[in-house]
RODREN-251133 format. One record per atom (N, C-alpha, C, O): residue number from 0; residue in three letters; atom name; x, y, z. Coordinates in pm, 1 decimal. Example, Ala and Ser with C-alpha at 12.3 -4.5 7.8 and 13.67 -1.06 7.14 Angstrom:
// residues 2
R   pos   code   site          u          v          w
R     0    ALA      N     1319.0     -569.0      780.0
R     0    ALA     CA     1230.0     -450.0      780.0
R     0    ALA      C     1320.0     -330.0      780.0
R     0    ALA      O     1423.6     -331.9      846.5
R     1    SER      N     1285.0     -225.0      708.0
R     1    SER     CA     1367.0     -106.0      714.0
R     1    SER      C     1290.0        3.0      787.0
R     1    SER      O     1340.9      113.8      803.9
//
This chain:
// residues 66
R   pos   code   site          u          v          w
R     0    MET      N       81.5     -108.1      -13.1
R     0    MET     CA       12.8      -16.0        5.0
R     0    MET      C       63.5       89.8      -17.8
R     0    MET      O      158.3       72.3       58.8
R     1    ARG      N       79.9      177.0      -54.5
R     1    ARG     CA      148.2      374.3     -125.0
R     1    ARG      C       42.3      476.4      -91.4
R     1    ARG      O      -34.9      521.5     -176.0
R     2    LEU      N       42.2      500.9       -0.2
R     2    LEU     CA      -14.8      638.0       46.6
R     2    LEU      C       85.8      802.8        2.4
R     2    LEU      O      204.8      808.9       33.1
R     3    THR      N       30.6      895.8      -53.8
R     3    THR     CA      107.5     1044.2      -78.4
R     3    THR      C       65.4     1139.7       36.4
R     3    THR      O      -33.3     1213.0       31.8
R     4    LEU      N      123.7     1133.1      105.7
R     4    LEU     CA      109.1     1265.8      224.2
R     4    LEU      C      103.5     1404.9       82.5
R     4    LEU      O      162.1     1414.0      -25.4
R     5    LEU      N      -23.2     1517.0      172.8
R     5    LEU     CA      -53.9     1646.6       86.7
R     5    LEU      C      -17.6     1767.5      168.3
R     5    LEU      O        6.5     1759.5      288.7
R     6    SER      N      -15.7     1826.1      132.7
R     6    SER     CA       32.0     1914.3      239.1
R     6    SER      C     -103.9     2000.0      228.2
R     6    SER      O     -168.0     2002.0      123.1
R     7    VAL      N     -142.4     2068.0      338.9
R     7    VAL     CA     -256.6     2185.0      347.2
R     7    VAL      C     -187.8     2320.1      387.6
R     7    VAL      O     -131.4     2336.1      495.9
R     8    ASP      N     -198.1     2416.3      289.1
R     8    ASP     CA     -184.3     2540.7      303.8
R     8    ASP      C     -274.4     2673.7      346.8
R     8    ASP      O     -341.4     2745.9      272.9
R     9    ILE      N     -255.9     2681.6      478.3
R     9    ILE     CA     -338.6     2774.6      553.0
R     9    ILE      C     -273.0     2911.9      468.9
R     9    ILE      O     -369.5     2951.4      403.4
R    10    LEU      N     -161.3     2999.5      440.2
R    10    LEU     CA      -51.6     3072.8      403.6
R    10    LEU      C     -149.6     3142.9      248.0
R    10    LEU      O     -223.6     3068.4      183.9
R    11    ASP      N     -138.4     3228.4      226.6
R    11    ASP     CA     -151.3     3273.0       86.6
R    11    ASP      C       12.3     3295.2       26.2
R    11    ASP      O       97.9     3377.3       59.3
R    12    GLY      N       14.8     3173.4      -87.2
R    12    GLY     CA       94.1     3155.5     -158.2
R    12    GLY      C      268.8     3075.5     -101.2
R    12    GLY      O      376.6     3066.1     -160.0
R    13    PRO      N      225.0     3034.3       28.8
R    13    PRO     CA      371.1     2936.5       91.2
R    13    PRO      C      440.9     2880.6      -17.0
R    13    PRO      O      395.9     2834.3     -121.8
R    14    GLU      N      556.2     2891.0       21.9
R    14    GLU     CA      679.7     2808.0      -79.0
R    14    GLU      C      611.9     2682.3      -70.3
R    14    GLU      O      517.5     2642.6       -1.9
R    15    ARG      N      685.3     2629.8     -158.2
R    15    ARG     CA      601.5     2437.9     -221.0
R    15    ARG      C      691.9     2363.5     -166.6
R    15    ARG      O      804.3     2367.8     -216.5
R    16    ASP      N      674.4     2300.8      -83.6
R    16    ASP     CA      708.8     2200.2       27.0
R    16    ASP      C      723.5     2033.2      -23.5
R    16    ASP      O      647.7     1939.3        0.6
R    17    ASN      N      816.2     2035.7      -80.8
R    17    ASN     CA      868.3     1909.1     -201.0
R    17    ASN      C      839.9     1734.8      -94.8
R    17    ASN      O      814.8     1617.9     -123.8
R    18    ASP      N      863.6     1814.1       32.4
R    18    ASP     CA      925.5     1661.8      110.3
R    18    ASP      C      723.4     1635.4      168.4
R    18    ASP      O      664.5     1556.3      242.1
R    19    ALA      N      690.1     1735.7       94.8
R    19    ALA     CA      558.7     1650.6      175.6
R    19    ALA      C      453.8     1579.7      123.7
R    19    ALA      O      357.1     1519.7      170.6
R    20    GLU      N      511.5     1609.1      -19.2
R    20    GLU     CA      456.9     1532.8     -158.3
R    20    GLU      C      557.4     1376.0     -153.1
R    20    GLU      O      567.6     1318.4     -261.4
R    21    ARG      N      614.3     1323.9      -54.3
R    21    ARG     CA      667.1     1258.8     -105.2
R    21    ARG      C      636.8     1131.0      -73.1
R    21    ARG      O      616.0     1125.4       48.1
R    22    GLU      N      621.8      999.4     -138.8
R    22    GLU     CA      568.5      914.1     -107.3
R    22    GLU      C      564.4      827.6       19.5
R    22    GLU      O      671.5      850.8       75.6
R    23    VAL      N      499.1      745.3       88.2
R    23    VAL     CA      551.8      649.9      217.0
R    23    VAL      C      534.6      544.4      179.4
R    23    VAL      O      432.9      495.3      130.4
R    24    ASP      N      646.9      494.0      202.0
R    24    ASP     CA      656.0      259.4      190.5
R    24    ASP      C      568.2      245.2      355.1
R    24    ASP      O      627.5      261.6      461.7
R    25    PHE      N      424.6      213.2      344.9
R    25    PHE     CA      454.5      143.2      521.1
R    25    PHE      C      462.1       11.6      437.3
R    25    PHE      O      413.5       44.2      329.0
R    26    GLU      N      490.7      -94.4      431.9
R    26    GLU     CA      518.3     -194.4      388.8
R    26    GLU      C      622.1     -248.5      322.3
R    26    GLU      O      627.1     -333.4      233.2
R    27    SER      N      785.9     -124.6      436.1
R    27    SER     CA      883.7     -178.3      409.4
R    27    SER      C      931.2     -203.3      488.6
R    27    SER      O      919.3     -164.3      604.8
R    28    GLU      N     1063.3     -348.3      396.4
R    28    GLU     CA     1139.6     -422.3      503.4
R    28    GLU      C     1207.1     -393.5      556.2
R    28    GLU      O     1247.3     -481.1      632.8
R    29    GLU      N     1282.4     -251.1      567.4
R    29    GLU     CA     1376.9     -180.3      646.4
R    29    GLU      C     1365.5     -228.0      826.4
R    29    GLU      O     1275.0     -293.8      877.8
R    30    ALA      N     1477.2     -175.1      888.2
R    30    ALA     CA     1431.4     -197.6     1031.0
R    30    ALA      C     1349.5      -89.3     1085.8
R    30    ALA      O     1358.1       24.4     1039.5
R    31    ALA      N     1279.5     -115.6     1171.2
R    31    ALA     CA     1182.9      -60.9     1238.6
R    31    ALA      C     1281.8       97.6     1302.8
R    31    ALA      O     1404.4       91.0     1311.4
R    32    VAL      N     1213.8      213.3     1337.3
R    32    VAL     CA     1218.0      338.7     1409.8
R    32    VAL      C     1244.1      277.0     1517.8
R    32    VAL      O     1357.8      293.8     1561.8
R    33    LEU      N     1167.0      203.0     1581.5
R    33    LEU     CA     1170.2      195.0     1733.1
R    33    LEU      C     1135.9       66.8     1748.1
R    33    LEU      O     1022.3       28.3     1720.4
R    34    PRO      N     1244.5      -25.5     1800.3
R    34    PRO     CA     1223.0     -166.0     1856.6
R    34    PRO      C     1076.2     -227.1     1914.4
R    34    PRO      O     1012.6     -146.6     1982.5
R    35    ASP      N     1026.3     -336.1     1898.4
R    35    ASP     CA      891.5     -407.2     1951.3
R    35    ASP      C      897.5     -452.2     2121.0
R    35    ASP      O      807.8     -504.2     2187.5
R    36    GLN      N     1007.7     -420.5     2155.0
R    36    GLN     CA     1091.6     -477.0     2307.6
R    36    GLN      C     1210.5     -373.7     2331.9
R    36    GLN      O     1312.6     -398.9     2267.8
R    37    THR      N     1214.0     -248.8     2423.4
R    37    THR     CA     1322.5     -241.4     2498.5
R    37    THR      C     1409.5     -370.0     2531.8
R    37    THR      O     1381.1     -489.4     2540.0
R    38    ARG      N     1532.2     -294.4     2548.2
R    38    ARG     CA     1638.3     -365.5     2675.0
R    38    ARG      C     1582.7     -357.0     2789.8
R    38    ARG      O     1584.8     -468.1     2842.7
R    39    ASP      N     1521.4     -259.8     2871.3
R    39    ASP     CA     1384.4     -284.7     2994.2
R    39    ASP      C     1373.1     -354.3     3046.2
R    39    ASP      O     1395.1     -396.8     3159.6
R    40    ASP      N     1303.1     -392.9     2895.5
R    40    ASP     CA     1143.6     -446.0     2901.7
R    40    ASP      C     1173.8     -604.1     2937.3
R    40    ASP      O     1082.3     -671.2     2985.0
R    41    THR      N     1298.2     -660.4     2914.3
R    41    THR     CA     1315.2     -801.0     2950.7
R    41    THR      C     1395.0     -891.4     3037.2
R    41    THR      O     1495.3     -850.2     3095.4
R    42    GLU      N     1360.7     -991.1     3045.2
R    42    GLU     CA     1445.6    -1007.6     3203.1
R    42    GLU      C     1592.2    -1011.2     3247.8
R    42    GLU      O     1635.6    -1018.3     3362.8
R    43    ARG      N     1685.3    -1002.4     3086.1
R    43    ARG     CA     1819.0     -959.3     3162.1
R    43    ARG      C     1835.9     -796.7     3157.2
R    43    ARG      O     1946.0     -742.2     3164.6
R    44    GLY      N     1706.8     -723.7     3143.2
R    44    GLY     CA     1750.5     -623.4     3149.2
R    44    GLY      C     1703.6     -541.9     3321.8
R    44    GLY      O     1718.0     -441.6     3391.7
R    45    TRP      N     1653.3     -650.2     3315.0
R    45    TRP     CA     1625.0     -633.8     3505.4
R    45    TRP      C     1683.0     -727.0     3624.7
R    45    TRP      O     1635.8     -737.4     3737.9
R    46    GLY      N     1803.7     -796.2     3568.5
R    46    GLY     CA     1907.6     -829.5     3602.6
R    46    GLY      C     1905.9     -986.7     3639.6
R    46    GLY      O     1977.0    -1042.5     3723.2
R    47    GLU      N     1782.5    -1058.7     3536.0
R    47    GLU     CA     1781.2    -1209.3     3562.7
R    47    GLU      C     1884.3    -1284.1     3468.3
R    47    GLU      O     1933.0    -1206.5     3386.0
R    48    ARG      N     1933.0    -1421.6     3458.1
R    48    ARG     CA     2007.9    -1483.2     3459.1
R    48    ARG      C     1963.6    -1540.8     3271.7
R    48    ARG      O     1845.1    -1539.0     3238.2
R    49    ASP      N     2049.4    -1576.7     3191.9
R    49    ASP     CA     1973.1    -1686.5     3097.8
R    49    ASP      C     1963.8    -1755.7     3102.3
R    49    ASP      O     1919.7    -1792.6     2993.5
R    50    TYR      N     1979.6    -1879.3     3202.1
R    50    TYR     CA     1990.0    -2020.2     3214.8
R    50    TYR      C     1854.6    -2040.8     3247.3
R    50    TYR      O     1784.9    -1941.5     3268.4
R    51    SER      N     1807.0    -2151.5     3254.6
R    51    SER     CA     1657.3    -2160.0     3308.4
R    51    SER      C     1725.3    -2369.4     3391.2
R    51    SER      O     1803.3    -2449.7     3340.0
R    52    ASN      N     1634.6    -2379.6     3545.7
R    52    ASN     CA     1679.6    -2446.0     3584.0
R    52    ASN      C     1551.0    -2537.2     3589.3
R    52    ASN      O     1503.4    -2569.2     3698.2
R    53    ASP      N     1498.6    -2576.4     3476.8
R    53    ASP     CA     1309.3    -2591.1     3429.7
R    53    ASP      C     1367.7    -2768.5     3380.4
R    53    ASP      O     1283.5    -2858.3     3382.9
R    54    ASP      N     1506.5    -2798.8     3340.8
R    54    ASP     CA     1538.9    -2969.5     3308.0
R    54    ASP      C     1586.9    -3026.1     3408.1
R    54    ASP      O     1568.9    -3144.8     3435.4
R    55    ARG      N     1676.7    -2918.2     3496.5
R    55    ARG     CA     1717.5    -3015.0     3632.1
R    55    ARG      C     1608.8    -3060.8     3748.8
R    55    ARG      O     1635.5    -3135.6     3842.9
R    56    LEU      N     1492.0    -3004.8     3724.4
R    56    LEU     CA     1357.5    -2962.4     3768.8
R    56    LEU      C     1323.0    -3133.3     3748.6
R    56    LEU      O     1332.6    -3223.5     3831.9
R    57    LEU      N     1294.0    -3137.0     3652.5
R    57    LEU     CA     1175.3    -3211.0     3543.7
R    57    LEU      C     1277.2    -3332.0     3578.5
R    57    LEU      O     1229.9    -3433.1     3630.4
R    58    ASP      N     1386.7    -3325.7     3557.0
R    58    ASP     CA     1510.3    -3474.9     3566.8
R    58    ASP      C     1524.0    -3530.0     3754.3
R    58    ASP      O     1571.0    -3632.3     3804.2
R    59    ASP      N     1467.1    -3423.1     3808.1
R    59    ASP     CA     1520.9    -3473.8     3976.4
R    59    ASP      C     1382.8    -3523.1     4027.8
R    59    ASP      O     1282.5    -3474.5     4080.2
R    60    ARG      N     1435.0    -3662.0     3980.2
R    60    ARG     CA     1300.7    -3736.7     4083.2
R    60    ARG      C     1344.5    -3828.4     4202.7
R    60    ARG      O     1443.9    -3900.8     4208.7
R    61    PRO      N     1238.9    -3806.3     4303.4
R    61    PRO     CA     1222.8    -3871.3     4430.9
R    61    PRO      C     1262.9    -4021.2     4454.6
R    61    PRO      O     1205.7    -4104.0     4383.7
R    62    PRO      N     1374.3    -4074.5     4565.9
R    62    PRO     CA     1392.6    -4138.3     4532.5
R    62    PRO      C     1328.1    -4307.9     4492.7
R    62    PRO      O     1384.5    -4396.5     4428.5
R    63    HIS      N     1211.6    -4308.6     4548.5
R    63    HIS     CA     1154.3    -4416.4     4577.8
R    63    HIS      C     1051.9    -4402.9     4410.4
R    63    HIS      O      956.7    -4477.3     4386.5
R    64    TRP      N     1088.5    -4321.5     4339.8
R    64    TRP     CA     1006.6    -4310.8     4178.3
R    64    TRP      C     1086.9    -4434.5     4124.0
R    64    TRP      O     1023.4    -4513.0     4053.6
R    65    GLY      N     1232.5    -4463.3     4151.1
R    65    GLY     CA     1318.6    -4576.0     4076.5
R    65    GLY      C     1367.9    -4509.4     3941.4
R    65    GLY      O     1437.3    -4573.7     3862.6
//
């Protein structure tokens, strides 16, 4: 989808603004201007460690389970 931005002039005879009439591609594959998630919004940003203890806890069975 391509949209064209048009300027609305409220002054009498203003100079033409070429940037206001440029085409903007909203489906561009380029990197986003702002990330979806900041570094502070992750576990690592809050000081959490990368490793998980889940595998050890799932493998840790009581002795009577054989």
